[in-house]
C-alpha positions in Angstrom: 0.0 0.0 0.0 2.8 2.5 0.9 5.8 2.7 -1.3 7.8 5.5 0.4 7.7 8.7 2.5 6.9 11.3 -0.2 7.2 14.6 1.8 7.1 16.3 5.2 5.2 19.4 6.1 7.2 21.7 8.4 6.4 24.9 10.1 8.3 28.0 9.0 9.8 29.1 5.7 11.7 27.6 2.8 14.5 30.0 3.4 15.6 28.3 6.6 15.6 24.9 5.0 17.5 26.1 1.9 20.3 26.9 4.3 20.0 23.7 6.3 19.8 21.4 3.2 22.2 23.3 1.0 19.6 23.3 -1.8 17.5 25.9 -3.7 13.7 25.8 -3.3 11.6 25.5 -6.5 8.1 26.9 -6.2 8.5 27.1 -2.5 9.3 23.4 -2.1 12.5 21.5 -1.4 13.5 17.9 -2.1 16.4 15.8 -1.1 17.3 12.5 -2.6 14.5 10.6 -1.0 12.0 13.1 0.6 10.4 16.4 -0.1 9.8 19.3 2.4 6.9 21.7 2.2 6.1 24.5 4.5 3.2 25.9 6.6 3.5 29.5 7.6 3.1 31.0 11.1 3.6 27.7 13.0 6.6 25.6 14.1 7.6 22.0 14.3 6.8 19.0 12.2 3.2 19.2 11.0 2.6 16.1 9.0 4.1 13.2 7.0 2.8 12.2 3.6 3.4 8.8 2.2 3.4 7.8 -1.5 0.9 5.1 -2.5 1.0 3.4 -6.0 -2.8 3.3 -6.1 -4.8 5.7 -3.9 -8.1 4.0 -4.6 -6.8 0.6 -3.4 -5.2 2.3 -0.4 -8.5 3.9 0.6 -10.3 0.6 0.3 -7.7 -1.2 2.3 -7.6 1.4 5.0 -11.4 1.3 5.3 -11.2 -2.5 5.7 -8.6 -2.0 8.4 -11.0 0.5 10.2 -8.8 3.5 9.5 -11.0 6.6 8.8 -9.7 8.7 5.9 -10.7 12.0 4.2 -10.3 12.7 0.5 -8.2 15.9 -0.2 -6.9 17.6 -3.4 -3.6 15.8 -2.8 -5.0 12.3 -1.9 -6.0 11.0 1.5 -5.7 12.4 5.0 -5.9 10.5 8.3 -4.9 10.8 11.9 -2.7 8.2 13.5 -3.4 8.6 17.2 -2.8 12.3 17.0 -0.3 12.3 14.1 -1.4 14.0 10.9 -0.7 11.6 8.0 -1.4 11.9 4.3 -1.2 9.6 1.3 -0.5 10.9 -2.2 0.3 9.5 -5.6 3.9 8.6 -6.3 5.8 11.5 -7.9 8.9 11.7 -10.0 10.0 15.0 -8.6 13.7 15.6 -8.9 15.9 16.6 -5.9 16.2 20.4 -5.5 19.3 22.0 -7.1 22.4 22.1 -4.8 23.7 25.5 -3.7 26.9 24.1 -2.0 29.4 21.3 -2.7 27.8 17.8 -2.7 29.9 16.7 0.3 28.5 19.5 2.5 24.9 19.3 1.5 22.2 17.1 3.0 21.7 14.1 0.7 18.6 12.5 2.1 16.5 11.7 5.2 17.7 8.9 7.4 14.8 8.8 9.8 11.8 10.7 11.2 11.0 10.3 14.9 7.5 10.0 16.3 7.1 9.9 20.1 4.5 7.6 21.6 3.2 6.9 25.1 1.9 3.5 23.8 4.4 1.4 21.8 2.1 -1.6 21.3 -0.6 0.7 20.0 2.0 2.2 17.6 3.0 -1.3 16.4 -0.7 -2.1 15.7 -1.1 1.1 13.7 2.1 1.5 11.7 2.5 -2.3 11.0 -1.0 -3.6 11.2 -2.9 -0.7 9.7 -0.4 1.1 7.4 1.6 -2.0 6.5 5.1 -0.7 7.3 7.7 -3.4 8.1 8.8 -3.5 11.7 12.5 -4.1 11.4 13.7 -3.6 15.0 12.1 -3.4 18.5 14.7 -2.5 21.1 14.5 -1.3 24.7 17.6 0.2 26.2 17.6 1.3 29.9 20.7 3.4 29.4 18.8 5.5 26.8 15.6 5.3 28.9 13.7 4.4 25.7 12.0 1.7 23.7 12.7 2.3 20.0 10.7 0.8 17.1 12.1 1.0 13.6 9.7 0.7 10.6 11.3 0.5 7.2 9.8 2.8 4.6 11.6 2.8 1.3 15.3 3.7 2.1 14.5 5.5 5.3 13.1 4.7 8.8 10.1 5.8 10.7 11.3 5.6 14.3 8.8 5.4 17.1 10.3 6.3 20.5 8.7 5.6 23.9 10.0 7.0 27.1 10.3 4.1 29.5 10.2 6.3 32.6 6.8 7.7 31.7 5.1 4.4 31.4 2.2 3.5 29.0 -0.8 5.8 28.6 -3.6 6.6 26.1 -2.3 10.1 25.3 -1.7 11.0 21.7 1.5 10.4 19.7 3.3 13.4 18.2 5.7 14.0 15.4 9.0 15.1 16.9 12.3 15.2 15.0 14.4 14.5 11.9 17.8 12.9 11.2 19.4 13.9 7.9 22.2 12.1 6.0 25.2 14.0 4.9 28.1 12.6 2.8 30.8 14.4 4.9 29.8 15.5 8.4 32.9 17.6 8.8 32.1 19.6 5.6 28.4 19.9 6.6 29.3 21.1 10.1 31.7 23.7 8.8 29.1 25.0 6.2 26.3 25.4 8.7 28.6 27.1 11.3 29.7 29.5 8.6 26.1 30.3 7.8 25.5 31.3 11.4 23.7 28.2 12.7 24.3 26.8 16.1 25.6 23.3 15.6 27.3 21.0 18.1 30.6 19.4 17.3 30.2 15.9 15.7 30.3 13.0 18.0 30.1 9.2 17.6 26.6 8.0 16.9 24.8 4.9 18.2 25.1 3.3 14.8 28.6 1.7 14.4 30.9 3.9 12.3 28.6 6.9 12.3 29.0 10.4 13.6 26.2 12.9 14.4 25.8 16.5 15.3 22.8 18.5 16.5 21.5 21.5 14.7 20.0 23.8 17.3 18.4 26.5 15.3 17.2 27.3 11.7 15.0 24.2 11.6 11.6 25.6 12.1 11.5 24.3 15.6 12.1 20.7 14.6 14.7 18.8 16.7 17.3 17.9 14.1 20.5 15.9 13.8 22.9 15.2 10.9 24.4 11.8 10.5 27.4 10.8 8.5 29.4 7.7 8.1 32.2 8.9 5.9 34.4 12.0 6.0 34.8 11.6 9.7 35.3 14.8 11.6 38.6 15.1 13.4 38.1 18.4 15.2 39.1 21.9 14.4 36.9 22.1 11.3 
């Protein structure tokens, strides 16, 4: 039913994300190698995620059979996933937005989107059972204080995070943060610092061989990290 994550809707302006991604917006939209970004004015944070479906009519029928209420929109289908705004649209062949910086320093693609949930079993039932995403990993780590669920969607991951200390409840889920891939984290770090953004120094990530850094502003209020596995940062960049 779902082929990929087509695009995200983010609060704020395209100008901020042109700087972040190292790409030029076309008609007010941006796109990396695997996902687009669209914008909603006068708000902040992640607003919705929109998946690509090969056949919207079949998707609507299947969701109805799975007891998921949907609404037809100009773009396709809209639904709520326990508080998270979700859309389905037809698959597009939109090309990545033009680069404005060297390839090594630009954001190449989305690695994962993070949804926070107070009820991980409910999330599994919805994202796997209703939407049909493949649950690839279910891991609890007391050191992190979290249970993490990783759902594969195309070449990226929808990560569902549960705070173990808060316990389970029926409160709504919410869209939270983004992790972007970069070819060379040292080059990306230097570029964003030079552009005036507040960026932490790269550090070793949880994934073996990876390095990450946190972008603290210029993201429309979206918690954001960059992740790179090549071009390791050695300091002083």
